[in-house]
C-alpha positions in Angstrom: -51.8 -33.1 37.9 -50.1 -33.0 41.1 -51.5 -35.5 44.0 -54.7 -33.7 45.5 -55.7 -33.9 49.2 -58.0 -36.8 50.0 -60.6 -34.4 51.0 -60.7 -32.7 47.7 -60.6 -36.1 45.7 -63.9 -36.9 47.6 -65.7 -33.7 46.9 -67.6 -34.8 43.7 -67.6 -38.7 44.5 -69.6 -38.2 47.8 -71.5 -35.0 47.0 -75.2 -35.2 46.8 -75.9 -31.4 47.1 -73.6 -28.9 45.3 -73.8 -25.1 45.5 -72.3 -22.9 42.8 -71.8 -19.2 43.3 -71.4 -16.7 40.6 -71.2 -13.0 40.4 -74.5 -11.3 41.5 -74.4 -8.4 38.9 -72.6 -9.3 35.6 -74.6 -11.5 33.0 -71.4 -11.9 31.0 -69.4 -13.6 34.0 -72.4 -16.0 34.5 -72.6 -16.8 30.5 -68.9 -17.9 30.7 -69.6 -20.1 33.6 -71.8 -22.4 31.5 -69.0 -24.6 30.4 -68.2 -25.1 34.1 -71.9 -26.0 34.8 -72.0 -28.4 31.8 -68.8 -30.2 32.9 -69.9 -30.4 36.6 -73.2 -32.0 35.5 -71.2 -34.5 33.4 -69.1 -35.6 36.5 -72.0 -35.5 39.0 -75.2 -36.5 37.1 -77.1 -37.3 40.1 -76.2 -34.5 42.4 -78.6 -31.7 43.0 -76.5 -28.7 41.7 -78.0 -25.2 43.0 -76.7 -21.9 41.6 -76.7 -18.9 43.7 -76.7 -15.7 41.6 -78.2 -12.3 40.9 -82.0 -11.7 40.4 -81.6 -11.4 36.6 -79.9 -14.7 35.9 -82.9 -17.1 36.0 -84.2 -15.3 33.0 -80.8 -15.4 31.3 -80.3 -19.1 32.0 -83.8 -20.2 31.1 -83.8 -23.8 29.8 -80.5 -24.7 31.2 -80.2 -28.4 31.7 -77.2 -28.5 34.1 -79.0 -26.8 37.0 -81.5 -28.2 39.6 -82.4 -24.8 41.0 -81.4 -21.1 40.8 -81.4 -19.3 44.0 -81.1 -15.4 43.8 -79.9 -12.9 46.1 -79.0 -9.0 45.6 -76.2 -7.9 47.9 -77.4 -4.1 47.1 -80.9 -4.4 48.4 -81.8 -2.9 51.7 -81.5 -5.3 54.7 -77.8 -5.6 55.1 -77.0 -8.1 57.7 -80.6 -9.3 58.2 -80.6 -10.4 54.3 -77.2 -12.0 54.8 -78.3 -13.9 57.8 -81.4 -15.1 56.0 -79.3 -16.3 53.2 -77.0 -18.2 55.5 -79.8 -19.8 57.2 -81.3 -20.8 53.9 -77.9 -22.4 52.6 -77.2 -24.1 56.1 -80.7 -25.7 56.0 -80.0 -27.1 52.6 -77.0 -29.1 53.9 -74.8 -28.9 51.0 -71.7 -31.1 50.7 -69.7 -28.7 48.6 -69.4 -25.3 47.2 -67.7 -23.9 44.3 -67.1 -20.1 44.6 -66.8 -18.7 40.8 -67.6 -15.5 42.5 -64.1 -14.1 43.8 -65.4 -11.9 46.4 -64.8 -12.1 50.2 -68.7 -12.1 50.7 -69.3 -15.3 48.9 -66.5 -17.2 50.7 -67.7 -15.7 54.1 -71.3 -16.9 53.2 -70.2 -20.5 52.4 -68.1 -20.7 55.5 -70.7 -19.2 57.9 -73.3 -21.8 56.4 -70.9 -24.6 57.3 -70.6 -26.1 53.9 -67.7 -28.7 54.6 -66.0 -28.3 51.2 -65.5 -24.9 49.9 -63.4 -24.6 46.4 -62.6 -21.2 45.4 -60.1 -18.8 44.2 -57.3 -17.5 46.7 -58.1 -13.9 46.2 -59.5 -11.1 48.3 -57.7 -12.3 51.3 -60.3 -15.2 51.6 -58.0 -18.2 51.5 -58.7 -19.0 55.2 -62.4 -19.5 54.5 -61.7 -22.0 51.7 -61.0 -25.9 52.1 -59.5 -26.0 48.5 -57.4 -22.7 47.6 -57.0 -22.3 43.7 -54.9 -19.8 42.2 -56.6 -17.3 39.9 -54.7 -16.8 36.5 -55.2 -13.3 35.5 -53.5 -14.1 32.2 -55.8 -17.0 31.2 -59.3 -17.0 29.6 -62.0 -16.6 32.3 -63.6 -19.9 31.1 -60.4 -21.6 31.9 -60.0 -20.0 35.4 -63.6 -21.3 36.1 -62.8 -24.9 35.0 -59.6 -24.6 37.1 -62.0 -25.1 40.3 -62.9 -28.5 38.7 -59.4 -29.3 38.2 -58.5 -28.7 41.5 -60.6 -31.5 42.7 -59.2 -33.8 40.0 -61.9 -33.5 37.2 -60.3 -33.2 33.6 -62.1 -30.2 32.2 -61.3 -29.1 28.5 -62.1 -25.5 27.4 -65.5 -25.0 25.7 -67.7 -22.3 24.2 -70.4 -20.9 26.6 -74.1 -22.0 26.0 -77.5 -20.5 26.3 -80.8 -21.7 25.1 -83.5 -19.9 22.9 -86.6 -21.6 21.7 -87.9 -21.5 18.2 -91.0 -19.8 19.3 -88.8 -16.9 20.7 -86.9 -16.7 17.4 -90.0 -16.5 15.3 -91.1 -13.5 17.7 -87.7 -12.0 17.1 -88.4 -11.8 13.3 -91.9 -10.6 13.8 -90.3 -7.6 16.1 -87.8 -6.8 13.4 -90.5 -6.7 10.8 -92.7 -4.6 13.1 -89.7 -2.0 13.5 -89.4 -1.8 9.7 -87.2 -4.7 8.6 -88.5 -5.6 4.9 -90.2 -8.8 4.5 -88.7 -11.5 4.0 -86.0 -10.6 6.2 -82.9 -9.8 4.1 -79.5 -11.7 4.9 -77.2 -11.2 6.6 -78.9 -9.9 9.6 -76.1 -7.8 11.2 -76.7 -6.5 14.8 -74.9 -3.4 16.3 -74.5 -2.7 19.9 -72.6 0.8 20.2 -73.3 1.3 23.8 -71.9 -0.3 27.1 -72.3 -0.3 30.8 -68.9 1.1 31.5 -68.7 3.9 28.8 -65.3 5.2 29.8 -63.7 1.8 29.7 -65.6 0.1 27.0 -67.4 2.4 24.7 -66.0 3.0 21.1 -66.9 6.3 19.5 -70.3 6.0 17.6 -69.1 7.7 14.4 -66.9 4.8 14.1 -69.4 2.2 14.4 -71.6 4.4 11.8 -68.4 4.1 9.2 -68.2 0.4 9.8 -71.7 0.0 8.8 -71.4 2.2 6.0 -68.3 0.1 4.6 -70.3 -3.1 5.1 -73.5 -1.8 3.4 -71.3 -0.7 0.4 -69.7 -4.3 0.1 -72.9 -6.1 0.5 -74.4 -4.0 -2.1 -72.0 -4.5 -4.6 -70.8 -0.9 -4.5 -74.3 0.2 -5.0 -75.1 -1.7 -8.2 -77.8 -4.0 -7.0 -79.2 -2.6 -3.6 -78.6 -3.4 -0.2 -78.7 -7.1 0.4 -78.6 -7.1 4.1 -80.4 -6.0 7.2 -78.7 -3.7 9.9 -80.1 -3.4 13.4 -79.3 -1.6 16.5 -79.9 -3.2 19.7 -79.1 -2.1 23.6 -80.6 -1.5 26.9 -82.8 1.6 27.6 -79.8 3.6 28.8 -78.0 2.9 25.8 -80.8 4.6 23.2 -78.7 7.8 22.8 -75.6 5.8 21.5 -77.8 3.9 19.0 -79.6 7.1 17.9 -76.0 8.7 17.3 -75.0 5.6 15.1 -78.4 5.8 13.2 -78.0 9.6 12.7 -74.3 9.5 11.5 -74.7 6.6 9.2 -75.9 6.6 5.5 -76.9 3.0 6.1 -80.7 2.4 7.0 -81.0 0.9 10.3 -83.7 -0.9 12.2 -83.4 0.5 15.8 -84.7 -1.7 18.4 -82.6 0.1 21.4 -84.5 0.1 24.5 -87.5 -1.9 22.8 -86.4 -5.6 24.1 -86.3 -7.5 27.3 -83.5 -9.9 28.0 -85.2 -12.8 26.4 -86.1 -10.9 23.2 -82.6 -9.4 23.0 -81.2 -13.1 23.2 -83.7 -14.2 20.3 -82.6 -11.4 18.1 -78.9 -12.7 18.8 -79.8 -16.2 17.8 -81.5 -15.2 14.8 -78.7 -12.9 13.7 -75.7 -13.7 11.3 -73.0 -11.5 13.2 -72.9 -9.0 16.0 -70.6 -6.1 16.1 -70.3 -4.6 19.5 -68.2 -3.3 22.4 -67.0 -5.6 25.2 -70.5 -6.3 26.6 -72.5 -9.2 28.0 -74.3 -9.6 24.8 -71.1 -10.5 22.9 -70.9 -13.5 25.4 -74.5 -14.4 24.6 -73.9 -14.2 21.0 -71.0 -16.7 21.3 -73.1 -19.0 23.5 -75.8 -18.7 20.7 -73.5 -19.8 17.9 -73.8 -16.3 16.5 -70.4 -14.9 15.1 -69.2 -11.8 16.8 -66.7 -8.9 16.3 -66.1 -7.1 19.7 -64.1 -3.9 19.9 -62.1 -4.3 23.2 -59.4 -2.5 25.0 -56.1 -4.6 25.3 -56.4 -5.2 29.0 -59.6 -7.4 28.6 -59.0 -8.9 24.8 -57.0 -11.8 25.9 -59.4 -12.8 28.8 -62.6 -12.5 27.4 -62.3 -13.1 23.6 -63.0 -16.3 21.7 -61.6 -17.9 18.7 -63.0 -18.3 15.0 -65.6 -17.4 13.8 -65.5 -14.6 16.5 -62.9 -11.8 16.2 -61.5 -9.3 18.9 -60.4 -5.9 17.6 -58.1 -3.8 19.6 -55.2 -1.3 19.5 -51.9 -2.2 21.1 -50.5 -0.2 24.1 -47.1 0.1 25.5 -46.7 -2.1 28.4 -45.0 0.8 30.3 -48.3 2.5 30.2 -50.6 0.1 31.3 -52.6 2.1 33.7 -56.3 2.3 34.3 -56.6 4.8 31.3 -55.1 2.0 29.0 -58.4 0.8 27.6 -59.5 4.3 26.9 -56.3 5.4 24.9 -56.7 2.2 22.9 -60.1 2.6 22.0 -59.5 6.3 20.9 -56.6 5.2 18.7 -58.7 2.4 16.9 -59.9 3.5 13.6 -62.9 1.9 11.8 -61.0 -0.1 9.1 -59.9 -2.9 11.2 -63.4 -3.6 12.6 -64.8 -3.6 9.1 -62.2 -5.9 7.9 -62.8 -8.2 10.7 -66.6 -8.1 10.1 -65.9 -9.0 6.2 -63.7 -11.8 7.1 -66.5 -13.3 9.3 -69.2 -12.6 6.6 -66.9 -14.4 4.1 -66.3 -17.5 6.3 -70.0 -18.0 7.0 -70.7 -17.4 3.4 -72.7 -14.1 3.7 
């Protein structure tokens, strides 16, 4: 590692109060920040570490042992300059020694600078370099977890790649099993429990065709029933947010496989508990894929080639995509790749995962 400025070397050695800023809107980005939070706590065990993030994130990170407090801010709420001024005053009054800006926006660097945090470590993007005291190159060809860990490496901390983490209680898992039973899953709950999330927040860029999810489910059901000789030995369930109910209903209607449909019927903690209880999640590129990985539940995610390298995980997780010509790497590349991807590779990836876990 190249020699670091003396100011950077002192950042964690002297810091008693540290601010970490993640994106305010996207759950997946904060989930993949948990290896950063863990390593920061390991090297600064006595420091007060405060996370500044969006309003939904305290619920997501419930039980996280690496944070002292979570502050929330929603830049889309009415209030404009007044809300930002109040946030700057709150941060300034807390007298932070250092800020790690995982959020790459100009707004986050501007807030930290105006709050007079003396050491501000962040990515040198969005023309915000002059607002930072330690500028870190953002590697667009690297995994996002490693990019976040680069901020610690920039101040002299050795930081190895780790999977993300989330925390679900046994009581929450028990209630998830009751929810499945109440929605029609037979008791005792058949195994494997395979969750499908066919919806996505950005449908044009991320949503695979529902009929292909249905074909994957039918292929898996046939395999798990021994080609029909012994009945279905599995539980298939659909999950998704309220706005994804239509996607889930389409898959249920097109599939010959019986589904327990929980779309629009779970809050965030209930969805996490279902993921923790599941044996496999098959989904588009969504926050729930990162949540499942954080809860040690294997995943098969359908992704466009522009995101697969940055957001995928190693075994037992699989990312399935279709290649595209580098000469056509425009904003429509993900859509073309998803449209070209048939059900067979996704089904085979799911079967490979099920074999690995002994299901």
